[in-house]
C-alpha positions in Angstrom: -24.7 -30.2 -48.8 -22.0 -32.5 -47.1 -22.5 -35.8 -48.8 -21.9 -37.4 -45.5 -25.4 -36.3 -44.4 -27.1 -37.7 -47.4 -27.3 -40.8 -45.4 -30.6 -42.7 -44.2 -30.1 -44.5 -40.8 -32.5 -47.4 -39.6 -32.1 -48.4 -36.1 -34.2 -50.9 -34.0 -34.1 -54.1 -32.0 -33.4 -57.6 -33.5 -35.9 -59.1 -35.9 -37.9 -55.7 -36.4 -37.3 -55.9 -40.2 -34.5 -53.6 -40.5 -32.7 -55.3 -43.1 -35.5 -56.1 -45.3 -36.7 -52.3 -45.2 -32.9 -51.1 -45.8 -32.6 -53.0 -48.9 -36.2 -52.1 -50.3 -35.4 -48.5 -49.5 -32.1 -48.5 -50.9 -33.1 -50.1 -54.1 -36.1 -47.8 -54.7 -33.8 -44.8 -54.2 -30.8 -46.2 -56.3 -28.6 -45.9 -53.2 -26.6 -48.4 -51.3 -27.5 -50.7 -48.4 -25.0 -51.3 -45.5 -25.9 -53.9 -43.2 -23.7 -52.8 -40.3 -24.5 -55.8 -37.9 -23.0 -58.3 -40.6 -19.6 -56.6 -39.6 -20.2 -57.6 -35.9 -21.4 -60.9 -37.0 -18.5 -61.4 -39.0 -16.5 -61.1 -35.8 -18.6 -63.6 -34.1 -18.3 -66.1 -36.8 -14.6 -65.9 -36.7 -14.6 -66.5 -32.8 -17.2 -69.2 -33.0 -14.9 -70.9 -35.7 -11.9 -71.0 -33.3 -14.2 -72.5 -30.5 -14.6 -69.1 -28.7 -18.0 -68.7 -27.3 -17.5 -66.6 -24.2 -14.8 -64.2 -25.4 -13.1 -61.4 -23.3 -13.3 -58.0 -24.5 -9.7 -57.6 -25.4 -9.8 -61.0 -27.3 -12.9 -59.8 -29.4 -11.1 -56.5 -29.8 -8.0 -58.1 -31.2 -10.3 -60.3 -33.5 -12.0 -57.2 -34.9 -8.7 -55.6 -35.7 -6.9 -58.5 -37.3 -9.8 -59.6 -39.5 -9.6 -59.1 -43.2 -12.9 -57.5 -44.0 -13.6 -56.0 -47.1 -16.9 -54.7 -48.8 -17.5 -55.1 -52.3 -20.4 -52.7 -54.2 -22.5 -54.6 -56.6 -25.3 -52.4 -57.8 -26.8 -51.1 -54.7 -25.6 -53.7 -52.3 -22.3 -54.0 -50.4 -21.2 -57.3 -50.2 -19.2 -58.6 -47.4 -15.9 -60.8 -47.6 -13.7 -62.4 -45.2 -10.3 -63.4 -46.5 -11.8 -63.0 -50.1 -14.7 -65.4 -49.0 -18.2 -63.7 -49.0 -20.2 -64.2 -46.1 -23.9 -65.0 -46.6 -26.6 -67.0 -44.3 -24.0 -68.2 -42.0 -24.2 -65.0 -40.3 -27.7 -65.4 -39.5 -27.3 -68.6 -37.4 -28.9 -68.1 -34.0 -25.8 -68.8 -32.2 -23.8 -66.3 -34.3 -26.4 -63.8 -33.7 -26.0 -64.3 -29.8 -22.4 -64.1 -30.0 -22.5 -61.0 -32.2 -24.9 -59.3 -29.6 -22.0 -60.2 -26.9 -18.9 -59.0 -29.0 -20.6 -55.7 -30.2 -21.2 -54.6 -26.6 -17.5 -54.4 -26.1 -15.7 -51.0 -26.5 -12.7 -52.8 -28.0 -14.7 -54.3 -30.9 -16.7 -51.0 -31.4 -13.6 -49.0 -31.7 -11.8 -51.4 -34.0 -14.6 -51.4 -36.4 -15.6 -47.9 -36.2 -13.5 -46.4 -38.9 -14.7 -49.4 -41.5 -18.3 -48.3 -40.9 -17.7 -44.4 -41.1 -15.8 -44.9 -44.3 -18.6 -46.4 -46.1 -20.3 -43.3 -45.8 -18.2 -40.9 -47.2 -19.8 -41.0 -50.5 -23.6 -40.5 -49.2 -26.3 -42.0 -50.6 -26.5 -44.9 -48.2 -29.1 -46.7 -46.2 -27.6 -47.9 -43.1 -29.2 -50.4 -40.5 -28.2 -51.6 -37.3 -28.5 -50.5 -33.5 -26.4 -47.3 -33.4 -26.4 -45.9 -36.9 -28.2 -42.7 -35.9 -26.6 -42.1 -32.5 -23.0 -43.2 -33.1 -21.8 -44.1 -36.5 -23.7 -41.6 -38.5 -25.1 -38.6 -36.3 -25.0 -36.4 -39.3 -27.8 -38.4 -41.1 -30.4 -36.2 -42.6 -32.9 -38.9 -41.8 -33.2 -41.4 -38.9 -35.7 -44.4 -38.7 -36.6 -46.3 -35.5 -38.0 -49.5 -36.3 -39.8 -51.4 -33.6 -42.1 -54.3 -32.9 -43.5 -56.2 -30.1 -40.8 -58.8 -29.2 -43.5 -61.9 -29.3 -44.3 -60.6 -33.4 -40.7 -60.2 -34.1 -39.9 -63.8 -32.8 -42.6 -65.3 -34.7 -41.5 -63.6 -37.7 -37.8 -64.8 -37.0 -39.3 -68.3 -36.3 -40.8 -68.4 -39.8 -37.8 -67.0 -41.5 -35.5 -69.6 -40.0 -38.0 -72.4 -40.9 -38.0 -71.4 -44.2 -34.4 -71.9 -44.5 -34.8 -75.4 -43.0 -33.6 -74.6 -39.5 -36.3 -76.1 -37.0 -35.4 -73.6 -34.3 -38.2 -73.9 -31.5 -40.1 -70.6 -31.4 -39.4 -70.4 -27.5 -36.0 -70.5 -28.1 -36.1 -67.7 -30.9 -38.1 -65.5 -28.4 -35.8 -66.1 -25.4 -33.0 -65.2 -27.5 -34.3 -61.9 -28.9 -35.4 -61.1 -25.3 -31.8 -61.5 -24.2 -30.5 -59.5 -27.2 -33.1 -56.8 -26.3 -31.6 -56.5 -22.6 -28.1 -56.4 -23.6 -28.6 -53.8 -26.7 -30.5 -51.4 -24.3 -28.7 -51.8 -21.0 -25.1 -51.9 -22.3 -23.1 -48.8 -21.2 -21.5 -48.4 -24.7 -23.8 -47.1 -27.7 -27.1 -48.5 -26.1 -30.0 -49.1 -28.6 -32.2 -45.6 -28.0 -34.3 -43.5 -29.9 -32.9 -40.0 -30.9 -35.1 -37.1 -30.4 -35.2 -36.8 -34.1 -35.9 -40.1 -34.9 -39.1 -41.1 -37.1 -40.3 -44.2 -35.0 -42.5 -46.9 -37.0 -44.0 -49.3 -34.9 -44.2 -52.4 -37.3 -45.9 -55.0 -34.9 -49.1 -54.6 -36.9 -48.0 -53.4 -40.4 -46.4 -55.6 -43.4 -43.1 -54.8 -44.8 -45.0 -53.2 -47.7 -46.7 -50.9 -45.7 -43.5 -49.8 -43.4 -41.8 -49.4 -46.8 -44.2 -47.1 -48.5 -44.2 -45.1 -45.4 -40.6 -44.7 -45.4 -40.0 -44.4 -49.0 -42.6 -41.2 -48.8 -40.7 -39.9 -46.0 -37.4 -40.1 -47.6 -38.8 -38.4 -50.8 -40.0 -35.6 -48.7 -36.7 -34.9 -46.7 -34.4 -35.5 -49.7 -36.6 -33.7 -52.3 -36.6 -36.7 -54.4 
């Protein structure tokens, strides 16, 4: 089997729990977890740090091309570094999330980052989560999940996540941000958020992470014969 097909993709809207599921699933299989959204967030962070809050497509593309982004494998995790500095929770700030949604919609940004993302799947045994993993980045993936949940539930979960980090973002603001990102992700002309015909859809509105994980792991074991 082509190693590049030995990949699991997890697509879905913001706040659905893709990152948590990807980490659990990769760890249980002994595979590598790839958070591709972090790459776009890194571009957004670089623009934000330069005071650019409303970038043009050309500017975002130039930033994506010139950034010194590197991944380092540590166990089953790919750690992201910018100019040799590891990027962590700063990427999850609401302002960065909002800006990342904007820059990821630009063709120039996506084209600049596509080679980096695809290169990470060359060795297979990868769980990749994002918005277009199964449609654009790894269309050859053997197993594709689409994880969704009602936006109100996603907002509440994100609200408590931010609160645990000491960030008192109002729930109404979190909800509005997710609704804006949903519209942007679903309506953009380039690589919109869609379910592929072969996607295994999981609605996590009324499921806990453990239930979602157990279902996904069982499906992965079935598909890959693990």
